[in-house]
N, C-alpha and C positions, 0 to 999 in steps of 0.2 A: 597291646597296653594290660598291663597287669588286674587283677581285680582290685587290690588295694588302689591302683593307681587311678582308676574309674570311680571308685568309691569316692575318693578325694575330690575328683572333678563334680561328683555329682552332688555332694554335700556343699561343694562351693557353689554350684548352681542355686540350691535350695534356700540359700541363705543370702544370696545376693537378687533377690527379688528386683526387678524394674530397672534392673542395670542394662544400659544399652551397650552395644557392641561398638559403638563408634565412641568417641571421644564426647563428652558431656560439654556443651557451648557454655564460656563463662558465665558466672551468675550475673555478672552487670550487664551483660548482654542479653540476658533473658526478659522474659515480661515482667513488669513490675507489678502485675496482679498477683496476688497471693492466692484467690480464691474467686473465680468467675463462676456464675451461673446463667441460665437462661432468665432468673430472675435474680436481678441485681439488689443489693442492699441499699435501703434508703441512704440520703445524703452521701452518697459516694463511698461508704465503709466498705469493706471487705466483709461478705458474709460472715466470715469466723468470729468478727468480734460482735455480729448481732444475732448470731445463733448459739453461740455456745452456751451451755449452763453448767456450771459445777456440778449439781446436783443429778445430772444426766449421764456423769461418768460412769461405765461399768464396775461394778463391785469388784473386790479381789477375788481371783479364779484362778485356777490351774486348768487348762484346755488341752487334752490329750490328743493328739493326730495321728492318724494311719496314712502313711506316706508312700504312693505307688508311682512306679517310672516306669516306661515302656522299655527303657536302656537297662534296667535291671531286674532280674525275675523274683528278688526277695522285698518283703514289705518293711518300710523303715519305720521308726517311732520319732514324732515329733512332739514337744511340750513348750506352750506359751504360759508361764506364769505371768499374771498381772496384778501389781500392788500399788493401787493408788492409796494416800493418805492426805489429810488436810495439807499439809505442807509441800505435799509434791507426789512424785511417784516412782516405781521402779517397774522395769519389764525385762524377762528374759525371754530368750526363744533359743530352744538348742533340737538338732537333729541328731541322731546315731544309729550307726548299725555296726555290728562286727568290732566292737571297742573303740570304732571312728566316732568323734563326735565334733559337732561344730556350733560354735555360742557366739550369739550376740546380746549384747545389753543396752538398756537405755536409761537413763535416769534424768529427772528435771523436775521442774515446778509445773503450775500451772498459771497461766495469764488470762486477758480478756480474749486471745484466739483461740486459747484451749490449752493442749500440752504445748510445755515449752523445755524443751530438752537442753540438757546442761552439758551429758557426756553420753558418748555412743563409742561402743566398744566392739572390736569383731576379735575373737583370739584365735580364730582359724587362720587367721592373718597375721601371724606372728603379734598378736594383741595391739593391732592398731587400733587408734584412737582419735575423735573428735570433738573438739572441745567447743562449745558456744559461749563464746564471749559477748553477753549480750551490753555489757557497759561499753564495748569498744565497736559493738555491732559488727563483729566479725566471727567466722569460724575459722580454729586452728585447728590442723594435723599433724598427729606423730608422723606419718608416713610421706608428708608432702610439704616442703618448705613455705609454699604458697598459703594465702588465706582465701576465704570466700566471704563475699559481703551477706552479712545475714539479714533476711528479710522478716518481717513480721510474719507470724504465723509458721515459719520455719520448723520443719521436722525431720527426724533422721528415717532410716529405712526400717527399722524397726518399729518406731513410735508412731509412723505416718497411719498405720492399719488402725490404732487405737485411737488416733486422733480422728479417721473417717467414723468409726465406732461412735466417739463420744459426739461428733456434730450431727449425725444422724439421728442419736436417741434424743438430743436437745431438741429437735424440730423435724421430725418424719416428714410432715407435710412439704418441708421446703426441698427435697429430695425427691422430685417427680422424675418420671422417665425421661432422659434426654437434657437432664441438668449436666453441666460441665464442671467441672473442677479443676484449678491448678494449684499445686503447692511445691513451695521449694523444698527439696527432699535431700539431705545430706547422707555420704557414705563414709566410708573411712578414710577417704582420700580426696573427695571433691564434692562439689554440690550442683544441682539442676533442676530447673522447675519440670514437674511433673503432671501431666494434666489426665484428670479421670472422667468417665461418663457413665451417669447414673442408668441402670437399664430397670426392669421388671423384679417383682415378686417373683421366684421359681418356689418350687416344691423339690426340696432334696432328699435323695434316698442316699443315706449315710451311713457309715458303719454305728453311729451310735443311735440311730433312730431317723425318723421323718421329722424333719425341720422347714418352715419358710424361711427363705432366704431373699435380702434384696441383694441383686447383683450390682457392682461396680466394676468397669474395665480400664485399665490404664490405655490410655492412647498412644501408640509408639509413634515418636518425631520421625522414625526410619523404616525401612524395609526391614532391615537387620536388627531392630531391636527385639526384645522379648516382649512376648503377650503376658500381660497379668489379668489373671479374672479372680475377683474375691467376692464371697457372700457373706451377709452380714444377717443374724439370725435375730428377730425381734423377741423372741422367747428366752434369748440367753442375752439379754441386755444389749442388743446388737454387736455382741462380740463375734469375730471372724470364724465361721465354721468351715468354710473352705477357700482353700487359695488353688490355683493352677496354674503354673508357668509352662508357657510353650515356646520352644525356640521355633525361629523362621524356617527350620528343616522339619519340622512336625514333633521334635522330641519334646518331650512332656514329664513335669513332676506333678502330681494331683493331692493334695495334702485336704486330708477331709476328717471332720470331729468324730472323736472315737467315745470321749467322755470328758465330764467336768468335776473338778474337784475343788470343793470349798480349801482356802487358803485363811490364814490369819494375817492381820496386817502387818506390814514388814518393822 
């Protein structure tokens, strides 16, 4: 395999976090619970609708990451641009090395559950797009003629990290170690319910300095699923300061916070 081909595959893996190697089960057959935890919300309401506070959403920021992989001897650069405003939000995640770039974007509004994506795009995959049609209660895909049933609190593969940050920032005491969460998550061509488990707070030695981070880990459905670990830093408004993807064979990509830049509202 040429270096360019391998780089393309690496960039694809970096921006396909949480993707299962196996086909995802139909959303209609997945659990109807959007967010479950060891402590259920009162009156049977999903925790998202009882926890989320618009005022707790992280302010605009640009996070710069250093990305290392055991399969590639060079460090890559990643950027997360987060731009919330009163009417909604925009998020942009890019990775690049040697002129190759991969980009994902998420745009949407806010509702009682938190972030409410309206459009998710993956430019690395020929600009494939997922449209959230909330009036019809479905998700439409440019790369797939079928649709997926849209569940309350649904996220896309980029917004899900920011949704977790907003929920934890809204009520940190509700996310004790052992708490489990399930969020319907949409890719460029399908949707599935992803489960997360909250770990403890850890001290992270990062390129940008030492930070405390609350660890969350995706719970794989099958042995061949990727493992995702992410850390949210209270000092940085619970923005993600480390994300580590590990393949079943042990190959990994480790995305670590290097710097934070202030940005203007969109």
